C-alpha positions in Angstrom: 38.8 -1.0 85.5 40.9 -1.3 88.4 43.0 -4.9 89.4 44.7 -4.2 92.7 44.1 -4.7 96.5 43.3 -1.0 96.8 46.2 -1.1 98.6 48.0 0.4 96.3 46.8 3.4 93.6 46.2 2.6 90.0 45.8 4.6 86.8 43.2 3.8 85.0 44.1 2.8 81.4 42.0 1.8 78.0 43.2 -1.7 76.7 45.0 -1.9 73.7 44.0 -3.4 70.2 46.4 -6.4 71.4 44.6 -6.7 74.4 41.3 -6.5 72.7 41.8 -9.1 70.3 43.3 -11.0 72.9 40.1 -11.1 75.0 38.3 -11.4 72.0 40.3 -14.9 70.9 39.8 -16.3 74.4 36.7 -16.0 74.5 35.8 -17.4 70.6 34.5 -21.3 70.9 37.3 -22.1 68.6 36.6 -26.1 69.1 32.6 -25.3 68.2 34.3 -23.5 65.0 36.3 -25.7 63.9 33.4 -28.9 64.7 31.3 -26.9 62.3 34.2 -26.4 59.7 34.9 -29.9 59.4 30.6 -30.9 59.3 30.9 -28.2 55.8 33.8 -29.3 54.5 32.7 -33.0 55.1 29.5 -32.3 53.8 30.8 -30.3 50.6 32.9 -33.6 50.1 30.1 -35.2 50.0 28.2 -32.5 47.5 31.0 -32.8 45.1 31.9 -36.8 45.4 28.0 -37.6 44.7 26.4 -39.4 41.8 24.0 -36.7 41.6 26.9 -34.1 41.1 27.9 -35.9 38.3 25.0 -37.0 36.4 24.3 -32.9 36.9 27.1 -32.7 35.3 26.6 -34.4 32.2 23.2 -33.6 31.8 24.6 -29.8 32.1 27.1 -30.9 29.6 25.0 -32.4 27.1 21.8 -29.2 27.4 24.7 -27.2 26.2 25.4 -28.8 23.4 21.9 -29.1 22.5 21.5 -25.0 23.5 25.1 -24.8 20.6 22.9 -27.6 18.0 19.9 -24.9 18.5 22.3 -21.8 18.1 23.6 -22.9 14.7 20.2 -23.9 13.4 18.7 -20.6 14.6 21.6 -19.1 12.8 21.1 -20.9 9.5 17.4 -19.9 9.2 17.9 -16.2 10.9 20.8 -15.6 7.9 17.9 -15.9 5.1 15.1 -14.9 6.8 16.8 -11.2 7.3 18.1 -12.0 3.5 14.3 -12.3 2.9 13.7 -9.3 5.0 15.8 -7.2 3.5 14.3 -8.6 -0.1 11.6 -7.3 0.2 11.8 -3.9 2.5 14.4 -3.2 -0.7 10.7 -4.1 -3.0 8.5 -2.3 -0.6 10.7 0.8 -1.0 11.1 0.8 -4.5 7.1 0.9 -5.6 6.9 3.4 -2.8 9.2 5.5 -4.8 7.6 4.7 -7.5 4.4 5.8 -6.8 5.9 8.3 -5.2 7.1 9.7 -8.3 3.5 8.6 -10.3 0.7 9.8 -7.9 0.8 13.6 -8.9 0.3 12.5 -12.4 -1.9 9.8 -12.0 -3.9 12.4 -8.9 -3.9 15.2 -11.6 -4.8 12.8 -14.4 -7.9 11.6 -12.0 -9.0 15.4 -11.2 -9.3 16.0 -14.9 -11.0 12.9 -15.2 -14.0 13.8 -12.4 -13.7 17.2 -14.1 -14.3 15.9 -17.6 -17.4 12.9 -16.7 -18.7 16.3 -14.1 -19.1 18.4 -17.8 -20.7 15.5 -19.5 -23.0 14.5 -16.8 -23.9 18.3 -16.8 -24.4 18.1 -20.9 -25.9 14.9 -20.8 -29.1 16.7 -18.3 -29.0 19.7 -20.5 -30.0 17.4 -23.1 -32.1 15.7 -21.1 -33.7 18.1 -20.7 -34.3 19.7 -23.7 -35.6 16.6 -24.7 -37.9 15.7 -22.3 -39.2 19.8 -22.9 -39.2 17.9 -26.7 -41.3 15.4 -26.4 -43.8 16.9 -23.9 -47.8 16.4 -25.2 -48.2 20.2 -25.1 -44.9 20.8 -26.7 -44.7 22.6 -30.1 -43.1 19.9 -31.5 -45.4 17.5 -30.3 -47.9 19.6 -32.1 -46.3 19.3 -35.4 -45.3 16.0 -35.1 -49.0 15.1 -34.3 -50.1 18.0 -37.0 -47.8 16.0 -39.7 -48.7 12.8 -38.8 -53.0 13.7 -39.5 -51.4 15.3 -42.8 -49.2 11.8 -43.8 -52.7 9.9 -43.0 -54.5 11.8 -45.1 -51.8 11.8 -47.9 -52.2 8.1 -47.4 -56.1 8.3 -47.5 -55.9 10.3 -51.1 -53.1 7.9 -52.4 -55.8 4.6 -51.6 -58.5 6.8 -53.6 -56.3 7.7 -56.6 -54.9 3.3 -56.4 -58.4 2.3 -56.2 -59.7 4.1 -58.7 -56.9 3.3 -60.9 -57.6 -0.1 -60.6 -61.0 0.6 -61.3 -60.2 3.0 -64.4 -57.1 2.6 -65.4 -57.9 4.2 -68.1 -57.5 7.2 -66.7 -53.9 6.9 -66.7 -54.4 7.6 -70.4 -57.7 9.8 -70.4 -58.2 11.7 -67.6 -60.7 11.6 -64.8 -63.8 12.4 -67.3 -67.1 10.8 -67.9 -66.0 9.8 -71.3 -69.0 6.4 -71.8 
């Protein structure tokens, strides 16, 4: 930028950083900035010294005391709970280990029992089938039983007739059945 009236020759140059800083500072509204800074400091002073901040600080202090008490109470309850959970986990682990050791034997025994039950069931079914075959009305056994019952009935009738005869003729035991009269 040229500064002269044009009568002398000028060589244009760039302003130095110091010149730029000086120009910038001259253009700053320092009085306005200072007034705003004073207002900010005054507002900050009022805020820091206000009763609301004092009450808030007291409330915050009380709240921190309550939080400490709560944390102590929770710690006192968490430790027994943690021990209880640890004990339960240990008992569960012992139970699981015991089951792991006993389960194969128990399963083997259950399998053997099931096989035995299946075999017994098959034998019972065979026995029932044989019994059914034996007691059918047209089976040989039932025919023979019926024949035996008829023969027993005939024998019973004969015994009854003998008893009646001996009742009427008791001497027949000594003399026999002849006509001796």
